[in-house]
C-alpha positions in Angstrom: 269.1 75.1 100.8 272.0 75.7 99.1 274.5 77.3 101.9 276.1 80.5 100.9 279.7 80.5 99.8 282.4 82.2 102.2 284.6 83.7 99.8 288.0 83.5 101.9 290.1 85.5 99.1 288.2 88.6 99.1 288.1 88.5 102.9 291.7 88.2 103.3 292.6 90.6 100.6 290.4 93.0 102.8 292.5 92.1 106.0 295.6 92.9 104.0 293.9 96.3 102.9 293.3 97.1 106.7 297.2 96.0 107.5 298.4 98.2 104.9 296.6 101.1 105.9 297.7 100.8 109.5 301.2 100.1 108.3 300.9 103.0 106.3 300.0 105.2 109.1 303.0 103.5 111.5 305.5 104.6 109.2 304.1 107.9 108.5 303.1 109.1 112.8 306.0 107.3 113.9 308.5 106.3 111.7 308.0 102.3 112.7 308.1 99.7 109.5 307.2 96.0 111.4 309.2 93.7 109.9 309.0 89.9 109.6 311.7 87.5 109.3 310.9 83.4 107.8 313.5 80.9 108.4 313.3 78.2 105.7 315.6 75.2 106.5 315.9 72.8 103.1 314.3 72.4 100.0 311.1 71.4 100.5 308.8 72.5 97.7 305.6 73.3 99.3 307.7 75.4 101.9 309.5 77.0 99.3 306.1 78.4 97.6 304.3 79.2 101.0 307.7 81.1 101.6 307.7 83.4 98.5 303.8 84.0 98.8 304.5 85.0 102.2 307.5 87.1 101.3 305.6 88.9 98.5 302.7 89.6 100.4 304.7 91.0 103.8 306.1 93.7 100.7 302.7 94.6 99.5 301.2 95.6 102.6 304.4 98.0 103.4 306.4 95.7 105.4 309.9 94.8 105.4 310.7 91.1 104.5 313.5 89.4 105.4 314.2 85.6 104.8 316.9 83.2 105.8 317.4 80.2 103.7 319.7 77.4 105.1 321.0 73.9 103.9 319.0 70.9 105.1 322.4 69.9 106.7 321.9 73.1 108.7 323.0 72.2 112.3 320.0 73.0 115.3 322.8 75.4 117.2 323.3 77.3 113.9 319.8 78.0 113.6 319.3 78.8 117.3 321.9 81.1 117.0 320.5 82.5 114.0 316.9 82.8 116.0 318.4 84.4 119.0 320.3 87.2 116.6 316.7 87.9 115.4 315.1 88.0 118.7 317.8 91.0 119.5 317.0 92.3 116.3 315.0 95.5 117.1 314.2 95.7 113.1 312.3 92.3 113.3 308.7 92.0 114.9 307.5 89.0 113.6 310.2 85.9 113.6 308.6 82.4 111.8 310.0 79.7 111.2 308.7 77.4 108.3 307.7 74.0 109.0 308.4 71.0 108.8 312.1 71.2 109.3 314.4 68.4 108.2 314.3 65.4 110.6 317.8 65.7 112.7 316.1 69.3 114.3 313.7 69.7 117.2 310.8 71.6 116.1 309.6 72.0 119.7 313.3 73.4 120.6 313.3 75.4 117.7 309.9 77.5 118.0 310.4 77.5 121.8 313.6 79.5 121.0 311.6 82.4 119.5 310.7 85.1 121.5 307.0 84.9 122.4 306.5 88.3 121.5 307.9 87.7 118.3 306.0 84.2 117.3 303.6 85.5 114.7 302.7 81.9 114.6 301.3 81.5 117.9 303.3 77.8 118.4 305.8 79.1 121.2 304.5 77.0 124.8 304.1 80.4 126.4 301.7 81.6 123.6 299.8 78.4 124.0 299.5 78.5 127.7 298.5 82.1 127.4 295.9 81.4 124.9 294.6 78.7 126.8 294.0 80.5 130.1 292.3 83.5 128.2 295.1 86.0 128.3 296.8 87.9 125.5 298.7 86.2 123.2 300.1 85.6 119.7 296.9 83.6 118.4 298.0 80.8 115.5 297.1 82.2 112.0 294.7 79.7 110.4 292.7 79.5 113.7 292.4 83.1 113.5 291.4 83.2 110.2 289.0 81.0 110.9 287.4 83.3 114.1 287.5 86.0 112.1 285.3 84.5 109.0 283.1 83.2 111.6 282.6 86.5 113.7 282.0 88.6 110.1 278.9 86.0 109.5 277.3 85.6 112.9 278.3 89.0 114.7 278.4 87.4 118.1 279.5 83.8 118.4 277.8 83.5 122.1 275.9 80.6 123.1 276.5 78.7 119.5 277.5 75.3 119.5 280.7 74.4 117.8 282.2 71.2 117.0 285.7 71.3 115.8 287.0 68.2 114.0 290.5 67.6 114.5 292.6 68.0 117.9 296.5 69.0 116.1 298.4 71.9 118.0 298.6 74.1 114.9 294.7 74.2 114.3 292.2 72.0 116.9 293.2 72.9 120.3 293.8 76.6 119.7 290.3 76.9 117.9 289.0 74.8 120.7 290.3 77.8 122.8 289.2 80.6 120.6 285.9 79.5 120.3 285.4 78.7 124.0 286.5 82.4 124.4 283.8 84.1 122.4 281.3 82.2 124.4 280.6 79.3 121.9 279.6 75.5 123.6 282.8 73.8 121.8 282.9 69.8 121.8 286.4 68.5 119.8 286.1 65.5 118.0 288.7 63.3 116.8 289.4 59.6 115.3 288.4 58.0 118.4 285.1 59.9 119.1 282.0 57.6 118.6 279.2 58.8 116.5 280.9 61.4 115.6 278.3 62.1 112.7 275.6 62.4 115.6 278.2 64.7 117.2 278.3 66.8 114.4 274.6 67.2 113.7 274.2 69.1 117.0 276.2 72.0 116.2 275.8 75.6 115.2 279.2 75.5 113.5 281.9 72.7 112.6 285.2 73.6 112.0 286.7 70.5 110.0 290.4 70.3 110.7 291.5 66.4 109.8 293.5 66.5 107.4 291.1 63.7 105.5 289.5 64.6 102.3 285.8 65.0 102.2 285.2 63.1 105.3 282.3 64.8 105.9 279.3 64.8 104.0 276.2 66.9 104.3 274.5 64.0 106.4 276.6 64.8 109.1 275.1 68.7 109.3 272.8 70.5 111.1 270.2 72.0 108.2 271.6 75.7 108.4 275.2 74.9 109.9 278.0 77.1 109.2 281.0 75.0 108.0 284.6 75.9 108.0 286.7 73.6 106.1 290.7 73.8 107.1 291.3 70.9 104.9 293.8 71.1 102.3 294.0 67.6 100.3 296.0 66.7 97.3 293.8 63.7 95.6 294.1 62.2 92.2 291.7 63.8 89.3 291.7 61.5 86.3 288.4 63.7 85.1 291.2 66.3 84.1 293.4 64.1 82.5 296.2 61.3 83.5 298.4 62.3 86.4 296.7 65.0 87.1 295.3 66.0 91.0 293.3 68.9 92.2 293.1 70.1 95.8 289.7 69.3 98.3 288.7 69.9 101.6 288.2 67.7 104.8 284.4 68.2 103.7 282.1 66.6 100.5 281.4 70.5 99.2 278.6 69.5 97.0 276.5 67.5 99.6 277.4 70.1 102.9 276.6 72.6 100.4 273.2 71.8 100.1 272.4 71.8 104.1 274.8 74.0 105.2 273.8 77.6 105.8 277.0 79.1 105.0 280.7 76.8 103.7 283.9 77.7 103.0 285.1 76.4 99.6 288.4 74.4 98.7 290.7 76.1 97.4 289.8 79.8 98.3 288.1 79.6 101.7 290.6 79.4 104.6 293.9 79.1 103.0 294.7 82.9 101.8 293.6 83.8 105.0 296.4 82.4 107.1 299.1 84.5 104.9 296.8 87.6 105.8 296.9 86.7 109.6 300.6 86.2 109.6 300.8 89.7 108.6 297.9 90.9 110.7 300.2 89.4 113.8 303.1 90.8 113.0 301.4 94.2 113.0 299.8 93.8 116.2 303.0 92.7 117.7 304.6 95.6 116.4 302.4 97.7 117.9 302.7 95.8 121.1 306.4 96.0 120.8 305.9 100.1 120.4 303.4 100.5 123.6 301.0 102.0 120.6 297.2 100.9 120.4 296.6 97.4 118.6 295.0 97.5 115.7 291.2 96.6 115.8 289.5 94.0 114.3 292.5 92.2 113.3 293.3 90.3 116.5 291.7 87.8 118.9 
């Protein structure tokens, strides 16, 4: 058996296409253009790449993109004042503060200053609570992308058994809540889970989000299981030349692909879905703000 390769890149392009069509209708029928503001503090190279890609894709789907690049020495008071101005700006529907922040800034305080209705990352404590209790919320982008891929593969997730590897606030915990809401039976496994391999072997769905390169191997899987690999790990690749690196997931792709019914590659799987779902969340926030129907198929 060789598992079907789930093409997250193609799926994300389709999501962006749906967002662009909906944005065009909002402009034509209501004179509304969704706006996304991204705040970057400091010079972190990876964050700069992410912000640049987010801005480019925001413009490509017809939205307004606003970037605020602040010096690493920016004070907490200055950053909070900027967020409050964005909260009050009717042209801005989504606010994203790029993490990680410099060490002198309190990330929780900063995130919880964002208006929950504009919190397109879904990290505000109000959105976390709403998601956990099954109410309408903004949903974190990466878990939303994983959910879209799983729904597309299975149709209905009802009655499926799922294991989420990892308990982070960004992926593991919201993924648990989303799968539970779609009537899966969900186990969250982590570094203290006993016989974690045996736990995984019971699952129809394995979502790996632990940040450990190629931890999951094919013998961890039930034959035919669907594997969603959220990991993005940079590891040495001497076979490519001295000092070279490559990106791998939390799953050892070759061995897992031989057992799985379907699997996301790394790169090209979950990664492209994250920005696509950020755009979908911004569109959703805009529709809610203006009392318009939410885009079908682009929400949880």
